[in-house]
C-alpha positions as semicolon CSV with decimal commas, in nm:
position;residue;x (nm);y (nm);z (nm)
1;M;0,005;-0,003;-0,007
2;I;0,153;0,383;-0,061
3;T;0,182;0,556;0,263
4;A;0,415;0,860;0,111
5;P;0,379;1,023;-0,191
6;L;0,674;0,944;-0,510
7;G;0,782;1,215;-0,683
8;P;0,830;1,128;-1,063
9;D;1,239;1,153;-1,042
10;S;1,211;0,914;-0,778
11;M;0,987;0,634;-0,864
12;R;1,010;0,240;-0,854
13;W;0,786;-0,039;-0,863
14;S;0,848;-0,334;-0,658
15;H;0,739;-0,641;-0,749
16;A;0,425;-0,585;-0,509
17;D;0,339;-0,293;-0,668
18;D;0,119;-0,439;-0,937
19;C;0,192;-0,821;-1,009
20;A;0,224;-1,010;-0,664
21;P;0,119;-1,342;-0,757
22;V;-0,221;-1,435;-0,604
23;R;-0,288;-1,803;-0,519
24;P;-0,501;-1,957;-0,747
25;A;-0,811;-2,161;-0,582
26;P;-0,833;-2,515;-0,607
27;P;-1,039;-2,674;-0,916
28;G;-1,376;-2,620;-0,867
29;V;-1,456;-2,361;-0,566
30;A;-1,657;-2,073;-0,662
31;M;-1,557;-1,728;-0,701
32;I;-1,579;-1,507;-0,406
33;P;-1,887;-1,342;-0,341
34;G;-1,878;-0,987;-0,488
35;L;-1,990;-0,679;-0,634
36;L;-1,976;-0,439;-0,926
37;V;-1,978;-0,077;-0,926
38;S;-2,091;0,076;-1,257
39;A;-2,279;0,378;-1,370
40;P;-2,517;0,535;-1,668
41;A;-2,221;0,707;-1,826
42;S;-1,853;0,824;-1,766
43;G;-1,789;1,078;-1,484
44;S;-2,108;0,966;-1,285
45;G;-1,801;0,897;-0,955
46;K;-1,721;0,527;-1,015
47;T;-1,416;0,549;-0,933
48;T;-1,451;0,779;-0,577
49;V;-1,729;0,521;-0,493
50;M;-1,471;0,203;-0,590
51;L;-1,170;0,371;-0,392
52;G;-1,373;0,458;-0,089
53;L;-1,537;0,141;-0,086
54;L;-1,249;-0,021;-0,093
55;R;-1,084;0,099;0,174
56;A;-1,462;0,151;0,418
57;L;-1,445;-0,255;0,378
58;A;-1,085;-0,285;0,471
59;D;-1,094;-0,067;0,760
60;E;-1,444;-0,305;0,881
61;G;-1,118;-0,602;0,916
62;L;-1,260;-0,790;0,548
63;V;-1,023;-0,897;0,290
64;V;-1,119;-0,732;-0,045
65;Q;-0,998;-0,840;-0,364
66;P;-1,060;-0,568;-0,622
67;F;-1,127;-0,621;-1,039
68;K;-1,108;-0,367;-1,325
69;S;-1,429;-0,452;-1,572
70;G;-1,241;-0,337;-1,951
71;P;-0,911;-0,256;-2,066
72;D;-0,789;0,038;-1,808
73;Y;-0,436;0,027;-1,714
74;I;-0,451;0,319;-1,460
75;D;-0,755;0,196;-1,222
76;P;-0,605;-0,114;-1,122
77;A;-0,341;0,092;-0,954
78;F;-0,518;0,311;-0,736
79;H;-0,712;-0,015;-0,648
80;L;-0,424;-0,196;-0,502
81;A;-0,314;0,107;-0,291
82;A;-0,682;0,109;-0,145
83;A;-0,746;-0,243;-0,065
84;G;-0,403;-0,402;-0,008
85;R;-0,416;-0,685;-0,311
86;P;-0,353;-0,625;-0,643
87;S;-0,608;-0,573;-0,881
88;F;-0,659;-0,722;-1,189
89;N;-0,905;-0,663;-1,562
90;L;-1,155;-0,900;-1,617
91;D;-1,261;-0,811;-2,004
92;S;-1,533;-1,004;-2,199
93;W;-1,400;-0,903;-2,569
94;A;-1,044;-0,956;-2,546
95;M;-1,020;-1,281;-2,297
96;G;-1,132;-1,617;-2,329
97;E;-1,349;-1,805;-2,080
98;D;-1,067;-2,032;-1,961
99;L;-0,838;-1,647;-1,885
100;L;-1,155;-1,568;-1,735
101;A;-1,157;-1,790;-1,504
102;A;-0,784;-1,742;-1,390
103;I;-0,833;-1,412;-1,345
104;A;-1,115;-1,447;-1,132
105;T;-0,935;-1,754;-0,912
106;R;-0,720;-1,486;-0,790
107;A;-0,911;-1,371;-0,571
108;E;-0,880;-1,668;-0,317
109;G;-0,820;-1,553;0,046
110;A;-1,064;-1,234;-0,030
111;Q;-1,373;-1,240;0,202
112;I;-1,560;-1,054;-0,046
113;C;-1,474;-0,892;-0,454
114;V;-1,521;-0,539;-0,576
115;A;-1,503;-0,448;-0,951
116;E;-1,504;-0,117;-1,100
117;G;-1,682;-0,107;-1,415
118;S;-1,580;0,091;-1,771
119;M;-1,800;0,370;-1,923
120;G;-2,167;0,323;-1,873
121;L;-2,355;-0,038;-1,752
122;F;-2,410;-0,168;-2,094
123;D;-2,132;0,016;-2,301
124;G;-1,924;-0,211;-2,530
125;V;-1,810;-0,280;-2,904
126;A;-2,117;-0,292;-3,164
127;T;-1,982;-0,617;-3,244
128;A;-1,952;-0,927;-3,078
129;G;-1,613;-1,065;-3,061
130;R;-1,449;-1,439;-2,962
131;A;-1,612;-1,418;-2,603
132;G;-1,813;-1,097;-2,610
133;Y;-1,916;-0,753;-2,613
134;G;-1,703;-0,645;-2,345
135;S;-1,961;-0,450;-2,126
136;S;-1,956;-0,402;-1,789
137;A;-2,290;-0,565;-1,746
138;E;-2,126;-0,898;-1,904
139;T;-1,874;-0,921;-1,648
140;A;-2,085;-0,884;-1,331
141;R;-2,298;-1,109;-1,511
142;R;-2,040;-1,411;-1,613
143;M;-1,951;-1,320;-1,228
144;G;-2,241;-1,309;-1,079
145;W;-2,161;-0,969;-0,897
146;P;-2,483;-0,760;-0,868
147;V;-2,479;-0,442;-0,973
148;V;-2,410;-0,111;-0,758
149;L;-2,463;0,191;-0,983
150;V;-2,400;0,520;-0,926
151;L;-2,626;0,760;-1,032
152;D;-2,597;1,167;-1,073
153;V;-2,874;1,298;-0,969
154;S;-2,776;1,666;-1,010
155;G;-3,016;1,864;-1,236
156;Q;-3,331;1,625;-1,115
157;A;-3,510;1,451;-0,809
158;Q;-3,777;1,218;-0,852
159;S;-3,669;1,156;-1,245
160;A;-3,366;0,991;-1,116
161;A;-3,558;0,678;-1,055
162;A;-3,680;0,623;-1,380
163;T;-3,307;0,618;-1,524
164;A;-3,258;0,372;-1,221
165;A;-3,538;0,188;-1,290
166;G;-3,421;0,146;-1,704
167;F;-3,101;-0,029;-1,621
168;A;-3,255;-0,283;-1,346
169;A;-3,496;-0,408;-1,595
170;H;-3,271;-0,366;-1,880
171;A;-3,148;-0,682;-1,839
172;P;-3,390;-0,916;-1,664
173;D;-3,121;-1,168;-1,595
174;L;-2,880;-0,937;-1,454
175;P;-2,820;-0,916;-1,103
176;F;-2,907;-0,549;-0,912
177;A;-2,801;-0,460;-0,591
178;G;-2,890;-0,090;-0,583
179;V;-2,808;0,280;-0,628
180;I;-2,564;0,514;-0,449
181;L;-2,681;0,837;-0,518
182;N;-2,391;1,080;-0,622
183;R;-2,376;1,492;-0,625
184;V;-2,695;1,519;-0,357
185;A;-2,749;1,894;-0,334
186;S;-2,920;1,907;-0,019
187;P;-3,117;1,714;0,241
188;R;-3,441;1,787;0,057
189;H;-3,321;1,683;-0,278
190;E;-3,220;1,391;-0,152
191;R;-3,579;1,326;0,014
192;L;-3,695;1,354;-0,305
193;V;-3,491;1,132;-0,486
194;R;-3,518;0,914;-0,251
195;L;-3,928;0,916;-0,306
196;G;-3,896;0,850;-0,655
197;M;-3,643;0,524;-0,576
198;E;-3,890;0,378;-0,324
199;R;-4,186;0,413;-0,574
200;A;-3,981;0,248;-0,819
201;G;-3,927;-0,055;-0,579
202;L;-3,539;0,050;-0,587
203;P;-3,288;-0,037;-0,249
204;V;-3,099;0,323;-0,203
205;L;-2,764;0,211;-0,015
206;G;-2,631;0,552;0,005
207;A;-2,651;0,928;-0,082
208;L;-2,355;1,118;-0,141
209;P;-2,332;1,477;-0,086
210;R;-2,173;1,744;-0,381
211;R;-1,823;1,755;-0,259
212;G;-1,575;1,904;-0,543
213;E;-1,240;1,870;-0,316
214;L;-1,283;1,418;-0,373
215;T;-1,225;1,480;-0,728
216;L;-0,842;1,289;-0,829
217;P;-0,591;1,463;-1,090
218;E;-0,628;1,402;-1,421
219;R;-0,439;1,413;-1,746
220;H;-0,502;1,278;-2,134
221;L;-0,518;0,910;-2,100
222;G;-0,751;0,987;-1,776
223;L;-0,621;0,978;-1,371
224;V;-0,257;1,038;-1,321
225;Q;-0,074;0,694;-1,243
226;A;-0,134;0,594;-0,872
227;V;0,232;0,648;-0,783
228;E;0,214;1,083;-0,902
229;H;-0,082;1,136;-0,696
230;P;0,093;1,424;-0,447
231;D;-0,083;1,220;-0,150
232;L;-0,266;0,934;-0,236
233;E;-0,324;0,796;0,096
234;A;-0,463;1,099;0,182
235;A;-0,698;1,083;-0,030
236;I;-0,807;0,731;-0,006
237;V;-0,869;0,780;0,354
238;R;-1,056;1,065;0,274
239;H;-1,256;0,875;0,028
240;A;-1,359;0,553;0,267
241;A;-1,472;0,829;0,548
242;F;-1,703;0,971;0,285
243;L;-1,804;0,649;0,216
244;R;-1,830;0,518;0,559
245;E;-2,042;0,846;0,622
246;H;-2,305;0,845;0,367
247;V;-2,373;0,473;0,243
248;D;-2,494;0,147;0,455
249;L;-2,199;-0,076;0,431
250;G;-2,414;-0,373;0,599
251;P;-2,708;-0,361;0,316
252;L;-2,451;-0,349;0,032
253;R;-2,234;-0,614;0,196
254;A;-2,514;-0,881;0,227
255;A;-2,576;-0,774;-0,173
256;A;-2,252;-0,956;-0,250
257;A;-2,337;-1,295;-0,432
258;A;-2,117;-1,498;-0,712
259;S;-2,123;-1,719;-0,973
260;P;-1,934;-2,085;-0,987
261;L;-1,689;-2,075;-1,254
262;P;-1,479;-2,287;-1,507
263;V;-1,178;-2,482;-1,417
264;P;-0,896;-2,277;-1,549
265;G;-0,674;-2,465;-1,806
266;R;-0,250;-2,428;-1,762
267;P;-0,111;-2,050;-1,808
268;P;0,063;-2,032;-2,121
269;P;0,468;-2,054;-2,127
270;P;0,589;-1,690;-2,096
271;P;0,782;-1,551;-2,392
272;A;1,105;-1,613;-2,187
273;R;1,252;-1,677;-1,847
274;R;1,427;-1,391;-1,798
275;I;1,250;-1,044;-1,879
276;A;1,434;-0,707;-1,838
277;L;1,100;-0,499;-1,812
278;A;1,112;-0,134;-1,826
279;R;0,949;0,029;-1,517
280;D;0,976;0,416;-1,418
281;A;0,698;0,668;-1,470
282;A;0,793;0,682;-1,810
283;F;0,682;0,274;-1,870
284;A;0,407;0,180;-1,645
285;F;0,126;0,071;-1,865
286;T;0,143;-0,332;-1,814
287;Y;-0,205;-0,530;-1,721
288;P;-0,099;-0,686;-1,402
289;H;-0,242;-1,028;-1,510
290;I;0,043;-0,992;-1,773
291;L;0,298;-1,003;-1,545
292;A;0,170;-1,198;-1,272
293;G;0,125;-1,504;-1,532
294;W;0,460;-1,434;-1,665
295;R;0,569;-1,534;-1,322
296;E;0,355;-1,801;-1,251
297;A;0,464;-1,980;-1,542
298;G;0,826;-1,963;-1,423
299;A;1,012;-1,619;-1,590
300;E;1,210;-1,357;-1,406
301;I;1,101;-1,000;-1,401
302;L;1,445;-0,777;-1,419
303;P;1,292;-0,420;-1,372
304;F;1,510;-0,130;-1,492
305;S;1,438;0,229;-1,509
306;P;1,545;0,417;-1,852
307;L;1,408;0,751;-1,708
308;A;1,727;0,660;-1,446
309;D;1,960;0,615;-1,738
310;E;1,937;0,184;-1,649
311;P;2,046;-0,038;-1,917
312;P;1,884;-0,359;-1,912
313;D;1,999;-0,609;-1,725
314;P;2,284;-0,794;-2,007
315;S;2,187;-1,224;-1,871
316;A;1,811;-1,057;-1,984
317;E;1,661;-1,322;-2,266
318;L;1,401;-1,033;-2,359
319;V;1,333;-0,645;-2,327
320;W;1,031;-0,522;-2,289
321;L;0,915;-0,156;-2,293
322;P;0,537;-0,109;-2,172
323;G;0,356;0,144;-2,226
324;G;0,335;0,499;-2,057
325;Y;0,408;0,848;-2,078
326;P;0,699;0,890;-2,286
327;E;0,590;1,244;-2,422
328;L;0,637;1,394;-2,073
329;H;0,940;1,272;-2,011
330;A;1,151;1,279;-2,422
331;E;1,402;1,513;-2,321
332;R;1,531;1,283;-2,043
333;L;1,529;0,966;-2,285
334;A;1,679;1,123;-2,526
335;A;1,965;1,212;-2,317
336;A;1,944;0,829;-2,195
337;H;2,310;0,733;-2,336
338;T;2,358;0,428;-2,113
339;F;2,015;0,291;-2,138
340;R;1,993;0,328;-2,515
341;A;2,380;0,135;-2,582
342;G;2,222;-0,112;-2,362
343;L;1,915;-0,145;-2,573
344;H;2,127;-0,153;-2,877
345;A;2,339;-0,428;-2,691
346;H;2,068;-0,650;-2,609
347;A;1,893;-0,579;-2,989
348;R;2,220;-0,748;-3,174
349;T;2,142;-1,093;-3,014
350;R;1,809;-1,099;-2,864
351;P;1,441;-0,992;-2,884
352;V;1,342;-0,644;-2,763
353;H;0,949;-0,563;-2,789
354;G;0,780;-0,195;-2,713
355;E;0,389;-0,190;-2,685
356;C;0,233;0,209;-2,747
357;G;0,470;0,411;-2,550
358;G;0,753;0,178;-2,584
359;Y;0,708;0,141;-2,934
360;M;0,735;0,504;-2,958
361;A;1,030;0,476;-2,703
362;L;1,237;0,221;-2,991
363;G;1,223;0,474;-3,307
364;A;1,353;0,710;-3,432
365;A;1,225;1,027;-3,284
366;L;0,952;1,186;-3,079
367;I;0,817;1,506;-3,123
368;D;0,668;1,665;-2,826
369;R;0,366;1,900;-2,788
370;Q;0,612;2,197;-2,832
371;G;0,778;2,058;-3,196
372;V;1,044;2,019;-3,064
373;R;1,218;1,677;-3,160
374;H;1,367;1,421;-2,924
375;P;1,593;1,117;-3,086
376;M;1,505;0,794;-2,957
377;A;1,618;0,428;-2,947
378;G;1,660;0,432;-3,315
379;L;1,614;0,009;-3,312
380;L;1,298;0,094;-3,557
381;G;1,223;0,408;-3,771
382;L;0,949;0,509;-3,649
383;V;0,830;0,883;-3,653
384;T;0,544;0,971;-3,370
385;S;0,444;1,304;-3,266
386;Y;0,246;1,482;-3,038
387;E;0,238;1,862;-3,170
388;T;-0,116;1,753;-3,394
389;R;-0,262;1,551;-3,144
390;R;-0,549;1,264;-3,264
391;L;-0,728;1,008;-3,041
392;H;-0,664;0,642;-3,119
393;L;-0,885;0,440;-2,883
394;G;-1,014;0,111;-2,895
395;Y;-1,010;-0,263;-2,908
396;R;-0,767;-0,436;-3,163
397;R;-0,730;-0,774;-3,311
398;A;-0,397;-0,830;-3,458
399;I;-0,245;-1,155;-3,700
400;L;0,117;-1,146;-3,668
401;A;0,263;-1,134;-4,008
402;A;0,626;-1,232;-3,832
403;P;0,711;-1,306;-3,524
404;M;0,703;-1,114;-3,173
405;P;0,851;-1,213;-2,841
406;G;0,600;-1,522;-2,693
407;F;0,369;-1,574;-3,035
408;A;0,441;-1,718;-3,336
409;A;0,393;-1,568;-3,700
410;G;-0,019;-1,628;-3,802
411;A;-0,061;-1,607;-3,400
412;A;-0,413;-1,385;-3,312
413;L;-0,414;-1,134;-3,078
414;R;-0,612;-0,934;-2,868
415;G;-0,552;-0,571;-2,750
416;H;-0,632;-0,218;-2,643
417;E;-0,506;0,107;-2,846
418;F;-0,525;0,396;-2,653
419;H;-0,319;0,757;-2,733
420;Y;-0,290;1,077;-2,909
421;A;0,034;1,068;-3,095
422;T;0,038;1,113;-3,467
423;V;0,243;0,855;-3,670
424;L;0,488;1,080;-3,927
425;E;0,683;0,781;-4,048
426;T;0,714;0,390;-3,999
427;P;0,955;0,305;-4,290
428;D;1,009;-0,061;-4,157
429;P;0,785;-0,392;-4,238
430;P;0,448;-0,384;-4,072
431;L;0,440;-0,643;-3,809
432;A;0,071;-0,748;-3,811
433;A;-0,245;-0,693;-3,969
434;V;-0,441;-0,476;-3,727
435;A;-0,828;-0,449;-3,702
436;D;-1,068;-0,279;-3,454
437;A;-1,352;-0,450;-3,298
438;D;-1,574;-0,442;-3,560
439;G;-1,311;-0,602;-3,839
440;A;-1,211;-0,268;-3,991
441;P;-0,846;-0,251;-4,089
442;V;-0,622;0,000;-3,867
443;S;-0,357;0,208;-3,992
444;E;-0,163;0,111;-3,703
445;T;0,033;-0,161;-3,752
446;G;0,336;-0,240;-3,547
447;S;0,656;-0,288;-3,692
448;R;0,980;-0,509;-3,712
449;R;1,301;-0,475;-3,786
450;G;1,555;-0,747;-3,707
451;Q;1,460;-0,893;-3,370
452;V;1,291;-0,574;-3,236
453;T;0,926;-0,551;-3,271
454;G;0,652;-0,268;-3,146
455;T;0,306;-0,215;-3,177
456;F;0,041;0,063;-3,099
457;F;-0,167;-0,166;-2,881
458;H;-0,148;-0,298;-2,513
459;L;-0,149;-0,667;-2,532
460;I;-0,440;-0,835;-2,309
461;A;-0,438;-1,209;-2,480
462;G;-0,368;-1,473;-2,767
463;E;-0,626;-1,650;-2,896
């Protein structure tokens, strides 16, 4: 658990920070009872409720297992800080049943699971993938977790019940625990909203007054990273006190439920036995289940910091550069000569892979928002720019045209892309044929040169 602020120049991640393995449950064991916190739309206050609820339940002596529904790689670190246990993503579009079951069994030893939804409860892709549409409702249904709907009631009173009733009735097979009213303006406002909920037969689990100081700092990809928050522990303590004061935790705990899960199969082998992993403020976005799966399959993770000008461990068989915010640290990366020399030495005989921000750092140059060109590692010819920002967001399905670490040519991969970089040059051969969730081709195909590969999508799973 984070108990003191860490500045961007002193960030270090231990193994326990985001991928400490939780011993899997024995075959045939049902999932721990849980709840899924969702909302009609983004911006309704899910994260405030989630962090406060995780800590409030932990303060009551419960062992709480957090999860995140969907492809978010920032929120799990906040969940870890609030609950004291690693949080894992569950994604019904990108993950097959076997992987979903394997991740869910990481709750063994917990007494309750709490999952945070993405976007609105029923929001997903337009075309079903291998497993589903990727909505939070699908996650709740598969796990048997009743939904706690966080409802922003600002600007309405009894009418809020119509919205909540519609969500509760939209999918009759989806378990529904009740609602938490958010941004309540006054005691009179709360009475009016509760009256509407009572008439609709909907349980009200709590009512949160409007409190602007409980918002979390954000940047262009969402919340700032957990380790960058100036005083995250104090913020979580405030969130927990707020939840305890205004939410009835007894009925909420009583509503938790779960469904039996299929027995997970054997995990896939890791891409290498010794993996040098870039890990600092510029390279922080790897899904926790990926790293935990590598370790449990026998790999040793060797963290290093490019921002501290550290080279990858020379004994590593693979160097992996995750996504993150290289655009915020481009000048320092350009000056990290020891890091770049070590990367080049490794690439002469062994594979290097980068995803999203890591891919950009492997390229020839990165142009920042002010139009300044910074030389990057130069292992690929990619040139990216943040001077002209363009949003790239969505699920990705890739068919590899050449091998990448852990996967052979022809393998199908599932992932998610989220960045604002514009590609100016990409002279190397494409790594894969990439499409979005509806099968439409995507121009960001990744690239390869020798043993160096890169993708704009963050890997979630292979098919």
